[in-house]
C-alpha positions in Angstrom: 5.8 -10.7 64.7 9.0 -12.8 65.0 9.6 -14.1 68.5 12.8 -12.3 69.7 13.9 -15.1 72.0 13.7 -17.6 69.2 15.5 -15.3 66.8 18.3 -14.8 69.3 18.7 -18.5 69.6 18.7 -19.1 65.9 21.2 -16.4 65.1 23.6 -16.8 68.0 23.4 -20.1 69.8 25.7 -23.0 69.1 24.1 -26.2 67.9 22.2 -27.6 65.0 18.7 -28.0 63.6 17.0 -31.5 63.5 15.0 -32.1 60.3 12.0 -34.2 61.3 10.0 -33.3 58.2 9.8 -36.4 56.0 6.5 -36.2 54.2 4.3 -38.6 52.1 6.9 -39.6 49.5 9.9 -40.1 51.8 8.0 -41.5 54.8 8.0 -45.2 53.7 11.8 -45.1 53.2 12.4 -43.4 56.6 10.2 -46.1 58.3 12.1 -48.9 56.5 15.4 -47.5 57.8 13.9 -47.5 61.2 13.0 -51.1 60.9 9.3 -50.9 59.9 8.6 -52.7 56.6 5.9 -51.6 54.2 3.9 -54.7 55.1 3.9 -53.7 58.8 1.1 -51.2 58.2 -2.0 -50.7 56.0 -2.7 -47.3 54.5 -1.4 -43.8 54.8 -3.1 -43.1 58.2 -1.2 -46.0 59.8 2.0 -44.9 58.1 1.9 -41.4 59.5 0.9 -42.7 62.9 4.0 -44.8 63.0 6.1 -41.9 61.8 4.7 -39.7 64.4 5.5 -42.2 67.1 9.1 -42.3 65.9 9.4 -38.5 65.9 7.9 -38.3 69.4 10.4 -40.9 70.6 13.2 -38.6 69.2 11.7 -35.4 70.6 11.2 -36.8 74.1 14.6 -38.4 74.4 16.8 -36.8 77.1 19.5 -35.6 74.7 17.0 -33.8 72.4 17.1 -30.4 74.0 18.1 -26.8 73.2 21.5 -27.4 74.7 22.6 -28.8 71.3 19.5 -29.1 69.2 18.5 -25.5 68.7 15.7 -26.0 66.2 13.5 -28.7 64.6 11.8 -28.8 61.3 8.3 -30.4 61.4 6.0 -32.0 58.9 2.5 -30.5 58.9 0.9 -33.5 60.5 3.6 -33.4 63.2 2.9 -29.8 63.9 -0.8 -30.7 64.4 0.1 -33.7 66.7 1.1 -33.9 70.3 4.1 -34.8 72.4 4.3 -34.9 76.1 0.6 -34.0 76.4 1.1 -30.7 74.5 0.9 -29.6 70.9 4.3 -30.4 69.4 5.5 -26.8 68.7 4.6 -25.8 72.3 6.3 -29.0 73.7 9.5 -28.3 71.7 9.9 -24.7 72.8 8.5 -24.8 76.3 9.7 -28.2 77.5 12.8 -28.7 75.4 14.0 -25.3 74.4 14.0 -26.2 70.7 12.7 -23.7 68.1 10.0 -25.1 65.9 9.9 -24.8 62.1 7.4 -26.1 59.6 8.0 -27.7 56.2 5.5 -25.9 53.9 6.2 -27.1 50.3 4.0 -29.6 48.6 6.7 -31.3 46.5 8.5 -30.7 43.3 7.5 -30.0 39.8 8.9 -32.0 36.8 12.5 -31.2 35.9 13.0 -28.4 33.5 16.3 -26.7 32.6 18.1 -29.1 35.0 16.1 -28.1 38.1 12.8 -28.9 39.9 11.0 -25.9 41.2 8.2 -26.0 43.8 4.7 -27.1 43.0 2.1 -24.4 43.4 0.9 -23.8 47.0 -2.5 -22.1 46.7 -3.3 -22.7 50.4 0.0 -21.4 51.8 -1.5 -18.3 53.4 -3.9 -20.4 55.4 -1.2 -22.8 56.4 1.1 -20.0 57.5 -1.7 -18.4 59.6 -2.2 -21.8 61.4 1.5 -22.1 61.9 1.6 -18.6 63.6 -1.2 -19.6 66.0 0.7 -22.8 66.9 3.9 -21.0 67.8 6.0 -21.9 64.8 9.0 -19.6 64.2 9.9 -20.3 60.6 9.3 -22.4 57.6 11.2 -24.6 55.1 10.7 -25.4 51.4 12.9 -27.5 49.2 13.7 -27.2 45.5 16.3 -29.3 43.7 19.1 -28.4 41.3 20.5 -31.2 39.2 22.7 -29.4 36.7 24.6 -26.1 36.3 22.0 -24.5 34.2 22.1 -20.7 34.9 18.5 -20.1 33.8 17.2 -23.0 35.8 19.1 -22.1 38.9 17.9 -18.5 38.6 14.3 -19.7 38.4 14.7 -21.8 41.5 16.2 -19.0 43.5 13.7 -16.4 42.2 10.7 -18.6 43.2 12.2 -19.4 46.6 12.6 -15.7 47.5 9.2 -14.8 46.1 7.5 -17.3 48.4 10.0 -16.3 51.1 8.6 -12.7 51.0 5.1 -14.1 51.4 6.2 -16.0 54.4 7.9 -13.0 55.9 4.6 -11.1 55.7 3.2 -13.5 58.2 6.0 -12.7 60.7 7.8 -16.1 60.0 11.4 -16.7 59.0 11.7 -18.7 55.8 14.4 -21.2 55.3 15.4 -21.0 51.6 16.4 -24.5 50.5 17.7 -24.8 46.9 19.3 -28.2 47.2 22.1 -29.1 44.8 22.0 -32.9 44.2 25.2 -34.6 45.5 24.9 -36.8 42.3 25.0 -33.8 40.0 27.8 -34.2 37.4 28.2 -30.4 37.5 27.8 -29.9 41.3 30.7 -27.5 41.8 29.7 -25.3 38.9 26.0 -25.3 40.0 27.0 -24.2 43.5 29.0 -21.3 42.2 26.0 -20.1 40.1 23.7 -20.7 43.1 25.8 -18.6 45.4 25.7 -15.6 43.1 22.0 -15.9 42.4 21.2 -16.1 46.2 23.4 -13.0 46.8 21.5 -11.1 44.2 18.2 -11.9 45.9 19.5 -11.1 49.3 20.6 -7.7 48.2 17.0 -7.0 47.1 15.4 -7.8 50.5 14.0 -4.9 52.4 15.8 -3.5 55.5 15.1 -5.7 58.5 14.0 -8.8 56.4 16.0 -11.8 57.4 16.0 -15.3 56.0 17.8 -18.5 56.6 19.6 -20.6 54.0 19.7 -24.4 53.8 22.3 -25.6 51.4 24.0 -28.7 50.2 27.5 -29.2 51.7 29.6 -27.5 49.0 32.3 -29.2 46.9 34.5 -26.1 47.7 34.8 -25.7 51.4 33.8 -22.2 52.5 32.0 -21.3 49.3 29.0 -19.9 51.2 30.8 -17.9 53.8 30.0 -14.6 52.0 26.3 -15.5 52.2 26.5 -16.2 56.0 28.0 -12.7 56.5 25.1 -11.0 54.6 23.0 -8.7 56.8 19.8 -10.4 55.6 20.9 -13.9 56.6 20.0 -15.2 60.1 21.8 -18.5 59.7 23.2 -20.9 57.0 22.5 -24.5 57.6 23.6 -27.6 55.8 21.5 -30.6 54.5 23.1 -34.0 54.5 21.7 -34.7 51.0 22.2 -38.4 51.0 25.7 -38.4 52.5 26.3 -40.7 55.4 26.5 -39.0 58.8 30.3 -39.6 59.0 30.9 -38.0 55.6 28.4 -35.2 56.2 30.0 -34.3 59.5 33.4 -34.3 58.0 32.4 -32.0 55.2 30.5 -29.8 57.6 33.5 -29.4 59.9 35.3 -27.8 56.9 32.7 -25.1 56.5 32.7 -22.2 59.0 29.5 -20.3 59.8 27.5 -23.3 58.7 25.6 -25.7 61.0 23.8 -28.9 60.4 20.2 -29.4 59.5 20.3 -33.2 59.0 17.4 -35.6 58.5 18.5 -39.1 57.4 22.0 -38.6 58.9 20.3 -37.9 62.3 18.2 -41.0 62.4 20.4 -43.6 60.4 21.3 -45.6 63.5 17.9 -45.6 65.2 15.7 -48.8 65.2 12.2 -49.5 66.3 13.4 -52.6 68.1 15.8 -50.7 70.4 15.0 -50.5 74.1 14.5 -47.0 75.3 18.0 -47.1 76.9 19.6 -48.2 73.6 17.6 -45.7 71.6 18.4 -42.8 73.9 22.1 -43.7 74.0 22.4 -44.0 70.2 20.6 -40.7 69.7 22.7 -38.9 72.3 25.9 -40.1 70.5 24.6 -38.9 67.2 23.6 -35.5 68.6 27.1 -35.1 70.1 28.7 -36.0 66.7 26.5 -33.6 64.7 26.9 -30.8 67.3 30.7 -31.1 67.2 30.8 -30.8 63.4 28.5 -27.8 63.6 30.6 -25.9 66.2 34.2 -27.2 65.9 35.7 -26.3 62.6 38.8 -27.6 60.9 
């Protein structure tokens, strides 16, 4: 059953969601930006250990609290790890007041009809059961839309909601994430199709079923406001999608009823060589900037 206190925070509290869920393919790039070269570690185990250390440094920083960071999306290995002497999900909620989410997808299939749907997830039920036991509130899964192909976009949205219903049956709240590439030559057209396809799937949800939406910052400000107002939507959050933090925050400030769920834009100024004081001050400034764009609208 969904935790009522966590749901109240996710639906009503001002703030944003931190995306700390880089997985296998994106981890080396995230470490490079942090100042750790590929040659600084040997093998996947060492890579994930360094990534976990970076995430723990973020999660234990003074500014990383439910005052402004209302949720955090975790990679599976992060969920299974520890912070502050506790399992990460328990530490986030009990010590920091941050609602924990879990990235559940296993990557993307090859592009077809201008989109990439999710790879099969045959062990999803097992993972969701573990997540519930660990105190996870919700999940996230990312598909990618590259072109304004109606059939392709419909397939992405249909799959996202089919899996979303599976997640709902475990008492978890799914974040539906059909990302529209910011490099798409037909981005604006794709977003209009996407909005309508999502609305159709939302209308088909059962009474009481609620999902969250994680969407690319739209070319037309306010495009997704009708979705945010839908009775089956708990929150609409924005991904930075490769925009710099400054650009992402400026765009976010022009979209009411939309808060941040940034990954790279959250960590772009952090470096492994920083002292704790430097690291904490930099992260605090970033959190303030993203929080402001999430709650103060133009």
